[in-house]
MARVEX-385017 format. One record per residue (C-alpha): residue in three letters; x, y, z; residue number from 1. Coordinates in steps of 0.05 Angstrom, whole numbers, plus 32768, in hexadecimal, padded with zeros to 4 digits. Each point is the difference from the previous one (the first is absolute). Layout:
BEGIN
> voza,xx,yy,zz,dovex
> ALA,X,Y,Z,NUM
...
// end
This chain:
BEGIN
> voza,xx,yy,zz,dovex
> MET,8C2B,8784,87A8,1
> ARG,7FE8,7FB7,8000,2
> SER,7FB7,7FED,7FF8,3
> ILE,7FFE,7FE0,8045,4
> GLU,800E,8045,801F,5
> LEU,7FC0,801B,7FE1,6
> THR,7FD7,7FCC,8025,7
> SER,8011,8023,8041,8
> PRO,7FC7,8030,8013,9
> THR,8033,802C,8024,10
> ARG,802E,8004,7FC3,11
> LEU,7FC6,800C,7FD1,12
> ASN,7FE4,8037,802C,13
> GLU,8045,8020,8003,14
> LEU,8004,7FFE,7FB4,15
> PHE,7FBB,8021,7FFB,16
> ARG,8014,8037,8030,17
> GLN,803F,800F,7FD9,18
> HIS,7FD7,800C,7FC2,19
> GLY,7FC4,8021,8022,20
> PHE,7FD2,7FC9,7FEA,21
> SER,7FC0,7FE9,8022,22
> PRO,7FD6,7FC3,7FEA,23
> LYS,7FBF,8014,7FDE,24
> LYS,7FBE,7FDD,800D,25
> ARG,7FE6,8015,7FBB,26
> PHE,8034,7FD4,7FDF,27
> GLY,7FF5,7FC7,8032,28
> GLN,8049,8004,8015,29
> ASN,8012,7FCA,8031,30
> PHE,8049,7FEC,7FF8,31
> LEU,8018,7FB8,800B,32
> VAL,8030,7FFA,803B,33
> ASP,8004,7FB5,8008,34
> TRP,803C,7FDA,7FE4,35
> ASN,7FDC,7FBD,8004,36
> ILE,7FC4,8017,7FD6,37
> LEU,802F,8023,7FD0,38
> ASN,8024,7FBF,7FF3,39
> LYS,7FBF,7FDB,7FF7,40
> ILE,7FED,8032,7FC9,41
> LEU,8043,7FF7,7FDD,42
> ASP,7FFE,7FB5,8006,43
> ALA,7FB8,7FFC,7FE8,44
> ALA,8016,8025,7FC1,45
> ASP,8040,7FD8,7FFC,46
> VAL,8027,8041,7FF6,47
> ARG,8044,7FF1,7FE3,48
> GLU,8038,801F,7FD8,49
> GLY,7FEB,8016,7FBB,50
> ASP,7FB5,8004,800F,51
> HIS,7FD8,8039,7FE3,52
> ILE,7FD1,801C,8035,53
> LEU,7FCA,8034,8000,54
> GLU,7FF5,801A,8047,55
> ILE,7FBF,8024,800E,56
> GLY,800D,8033,8037,57
> ALA,804A,8007,8010,58
> GLY,7FEF,8020,8043,59
> ALA,8040,800A,8028,60
> GLY,8025,7FD0,7FD3,61
> THR,8003,7FC6,8031,62
> VAL,7FE7,7FC9,7FD1,63
> THR,8020,8023,7FC4,64
> LEU,8045,7FFE,8021,65
> ALA,7FF8,7FB7,8015,66
> MET,7FEF,7FEC,7FB8,67
> ALA,803B,8028,7FE6,68
> GLU,802E,7FDD,8032,69
> ARG,7FEA,7FBE,7FE1,70
> GLY,8016,801A,7FBC,71
> ALA,7FBC,800D,7FE1,72
> ARG,7FF2,803A,7FD1,73
> VAL,7FC9,8029,801F,74
> VAL,7FD2,8035,7FE3,75
> ALA,7FDB,801E,803C,76
> VAL,7FC3,802C,7FF6,77
> GLU,7FF3,8031,8038,78
> ILE,7FC6,8031,8002,79
> ASP,8018,802C,803A,80
> ARG,802F,8036,7FE8,81
> ALA,8016,800C,8049,82
> LEU,8022,7FBC,8000,83
> LEU,802A,800E,7FC2,84
> ASP,8039,8022,8025,85
> ILE,8007,7FC5,8030,86
> LEU,7FFE,7FCE,7FC7,87
> SER,8030,8028,7FD4,88
> GLU,8033,8003,8037,89
> LEU,7FF7,7FB7,8013,90
> PHE,8009,7FE6,7FB9,91
> ALA,8032,8032,7FE5,92
> ASP,8034,7FC9,7FF8,93
> HIS,7FD1,7FC8,7FE9,94
> SER,8000,7FFA,7FB5,95
> ASN,7FCD,7FC7,8004,96
> VAL,7FCA,802C,801F,97
> ARG,7FD5,8034,7FDD,98
> ILE,7FCD,802A,8026,99
> VAL,7FC5,8019,7FD7,100
> HIS,7FD3,8036,801E,101
> ALA,7FBB,7FED,7FE8,102
> ASP,7FBB,7FE7,8014,103
> ILE,8000,7FB7,7FE9,104
> LEU,7FB6,8005,7FEE,105
> SER,800D,803B,7FD2,106
> LEU,8030,7FD7,7FD5,107
> ASN,7FF1,7FD7,7FC3,108
> LEU,801D,7FC3,8021,109
> PRO,8010,7FD5,7FC2,110
> GLN,8023,803C,7FE0,111
> PHE,8025,8011,8040,112
> LEU,8019,7FB9,8009,113
> SER,8017,7FFD,7FB9,114
> SER,8025,8043,8006,115
> GLN,8022,7FEC,8041,116
> PHE,800F,7FB6,7FF5,117
> GLY,7FFB,7FF4,7FB5,118
> SER,7FE4,7FBA,7FF4,119
> ALA,801D,7FE2,8040,120
> LYS,7FD1,7FDB,802F,121
> ILE,7FF9,8025,8042,122
> LYS,7FEC,7FF6,8048,123
> VAL,7FD5,8032,8025,124
> ILE,8007,800F,804A,125
> GLY,7FD9,8034,8028,126
> ASN,7FE2,8015,8042,127
> LEU,7FBB,8019,7FEB,128
> PRO,7FD3,8032,8024,129
> TYR,7FBA,7FE4,8009,130
> TYR,7FDC,8034,7FD6,131
> ILE,8026,7FEE,7FC0,132
> THR,800C,7FB6,8009,133
> SER,7FC9,7FE6,7FD2,134
> PRO,800E,8031,7FC7,135
> ILE,804B,7FF0,8002,136
> ILE,7FF5,7FB5,8001,137
> THR,7FD0,8006,7FC6,138
> GLU,8031,8028,7FD6,139
> LEU,8039,7FCF,8010,140
> LEU,7FD8,7FC3,7FEC,141
> LEU,7FE9,8022,7FC0,142
> ALA,804A,800C,7FF0,143
> ARG,8012,7FB8,8014,144
> SER,8021,7FED,7FBE,145
> GLN,8041,8020,8017,146
> ILE,7FF9,7FEE,804A,147
> GLU,801E,7FC1,801D,148
> LEU,7FE4,8008,8046,149
> ILE,7FE4,8035,8030,150
> VAL,800F,8004,804B,151
> LEU,7FD7,8033,8027,152
> MET,7FF5,8017,8047,153
> VAL,7FB6,800C,8007,154
> GLN,7FCE,8007,8039,155
> LYS,7FEC,7FBD,801C,156
> GLU,7FB7,8009,7FED,157
> VAL,8016,800B,7FB7,158
> ALA,802A,7FC0,8002,159
> ASP,7FC3,7FDB,801B,160
> ARG,7FD6,801A,7FC6,161
> LEU,8033,7FEE,7FCB,162
> LYS,8008,7FB9,801A,163
> ALA,7FB6,7FF5,8012,164
> SER,7FDA,7FC1,7FEB,165
> PRO,7FB8,7FFD,7FE7,166
> GLY,7FCD,7FFF,8038,167
> THR,8028,802E,802E,168
> LYS,7FF1,8047,8014,169
> ASP,8041,801A,7FE2,170
> TYR,7FF4,7FE2,7FBB,171
> GLY,7FEF,8033,7FCB,172
> SER,800F,801A,7FBA,173
> MET,8048,8012,8014,174
> SER,800B,7FB9,8018,175
> VAL,7FE8,7FE6,7FBD,176
> PHE,802A,8032,7FD9,177
> VAL,8041,7FF0,8025,178
> GLN,7FF5,7FB5,8000,179
> TYR,7FEF,8000,7FB6,180
> TYR,8040,8024,7FEC,181
> SER,8030,7FE6,8035,182
> GLU,8011,7FCD,8034,183
> ILE,8000,8020,8045,184
> ASP,8027,7FED,803E,185
> VAL,7FFD,8023,8044,186
> ILE,804A,7FFF,8015,187
> ALA,7FFD,801F,8045,188
> TYR,7FD5,802A,802E,189
> ALA,801D,803F,801E,190
> SER,7FEA,8023,8040,191
> LYS,7FFB,804B,8009,192
> THR,8043,8000,8024,193
> VAL,8029,7FF3,7FC1,194
> PHE,7FF0,8046,7FE6,195
> PHE,8013,8047,8012,196
> PRO,7FD3,8023,800E,197
> ARG,7FD2,7FC7,8015,198
> PRO,7FC1,7FF8,7FD5,199
> ASP,7FBC,7FF1,801C,200
> VAL,7FFB,7FBB,7FE1,201
> SER,8029,7FC1,7FF4,202
> SER,801F,7FF0,7FBD,203
> ALA,8013,7FC5,7FD5,204
> VAL,8035,7FF0,7FCB,205
> VAL,7FE0,7FE1,7FC3,206
> ARG,801F,7FE3,7FC1,207
> LEU,7FDA,8000,7FBE,208
> THR,801D,7FD5,7FC8,209
> PRO,7FDF,8014,7FBE,210
> ARG,7FE2,7FC5,7FDA,211
> SER,8013,7FF3,7FB8,212
> VAL,7FBC,7FDF,7FF6,213
> PRO,7FC0,800F,8029,214
> PRO,7FE8,7FC7,802E,215
> VAL,7FBC,7FFD,7FDC,216
> LYS,7FEC,8003,7FB8,217
> VAL,7FD7,803D,7FED,218
> PRO,7FE5,801C,7FBE,219
> SER,8025,8041,8010,220
> ASP,801B,8025,803C,221
> GLU,7FCF,8038,7FF1,222
> SER,7FC2,7FD4,8004,223
> PHE,801A,7FDA,803D,224
> PHE,800C,803F,8028,225
> ALA,7FC0,8021,7FE8,226
> VAL,7FDB,7FC6,8021,227
> VAL,802C,8003,803E,228
> HIS,7FF8,804B,800A,229
> CYS,7FB6,7FFE,7FF4,230
> ALA,7FF7,7FC7,8031,231
> PHE,8027,8021,8037,232
> GLY,7FE3,8045,7FF1,233
> GLN,7FC5,7FEC,802D,234
> ARG,801E,7FC7,8027,235
> ARG,7FC6,7FFA,8031,236
> LYS,7FD0,7FF0,7FC7,237
> THR,7FF7,7FBD,7FDD,238
> LEU,8023,7FF5,7FBE,239
> LEU,7FBD,8008,7FDC,240
> ASN,7FF6,8046,801C,241
> SER,8048,8018,7FFE,242
> LEU,800C,7FEB,7FB8,243
> SER,7FBC,8018,7FE6,244
> ASP,8008,8043,8024,245
> CYS,8044,800D,7FE1,246
> GLN,7FFD,802C,7FC2,247
> ALA,8045,7FE9,7FE8,248
> LEU,7FE4,7FBC,7FEE,249
> GLY,7FBE,801A,7FE3,250
> LEU,7FD9,7FC2,8013,251
> SER,7FB8,7FF8,8015,252
> LYS,7FEE,7FD1,8039,253
> ASP,7FE8,7FCC,7FCE,254
> GLN,8043,8004,7FDC,255
> VAL,8027,7FFB,8041,256
> LEU,7FD7,7FC2,8012,257
> GLN,8011,7FE3,7FBC,258
> VAL,804A,800E,800A,259
> LEU,8003,7FE3,8046,260
> GLN,7FD9,7FC3,7FEA,261
> LYS,8030,7FF4,7FC7,262
> ALA,803B,800A,8030,263
> GLY,7FE2,7FCF,8032,264
> ILE,7FFE,8034,8037,265
> ASP,7FC6,8009,8031,266
> PHE,7FE3,8046,7FF6,267
> SER,7FF5,8008,804B,268
> ARG,804A,7FFC,8011,269
> ARG,8027,803C,8017,270
> PRO,8040,8016,7FDC,271
> GLU,802F,7FF3,803A,272
> THR,7FF0,7FB5,7FFC,273
> LEU,8018,7FF9,7FB8,274
> SER,8044,7FE4,7FED,275
> LEU,802A,801B,7FC5,276
> GLU,7FE9,7FC4,7FD8,277
> GLU,7FB7,8010,800D,278
> PHE,800A,8049,7FEC,279
> ALA,8021,7FE6,7FC0,280
> GLN,7FC4,7FD3,7FF2,281
> ILE,7FD2,803C,8006,282
> ALA,802D,802A,7FD3,283
> SER,8000,7FCA,7FCB,284
> ALA,7FB4,7FF9,8003,285
> TYR,7FF9,804C,7FFC,286
> SER,802F,8005,7FC4,287
> SER,7FD9,7FCA,7FDB,288
> LEU,7FBC,8020,800D,289
> GLU,7FDD,800E,7FBF,290
// end
């Protein structure tokens, strides 16, 4: 079977019937059935012969097979045991594909990558259910030393948050986290019609390219994100109130005023108006507080 055949809803449904499989809402299973979007994913990741690829969610094997056809070596992690028979049959003759039955979030990702790929740099591709998108992206970026790039299909609203700029409603702690550790590009938007069964929302293909050096200078990642998380913990409050109310920082209002004054930030501003550079200035002032 060729990968293009699996982008036919009729052919995919027939394959599911043969194996007695039904898509499960609890796993957020919506299978890609659009050849154009599939190629955009592969091109965004520049999938080529000899690549080492971690796929998150093999699904029915559509993207997996397309990557294998380009000559990549693929390790695909699939949580749903019911899909293993389909995948085992599909890849029985593909020595460059390995299917691993596991929950990606239950793995020690750095150890798993080392065991599967050695020291080789890898690419990550996945179609992520909404309810685990943020945890997976977090784990991937924390394991970025071995990752060359990440291409993911996510809900459109998630893509909007990841790419959001200061001063917009979508800008938040996840925006800061992703933009601190990676460069992000929205490659394409995908309507509900490119999936089977159709989801309730539109999606987007995003590419994250891990940074070798953060875009701002901070005293430490820990202090930087302590400030960010405290600020956004109560995003409707001013910085003075959100930072002084956060136990993780352990600062009084007078100390917060001192920190913000040293950082050159107006205490009445709200967290969603701050750039990465301004959060870095607060983190530096906080770390130097005596």
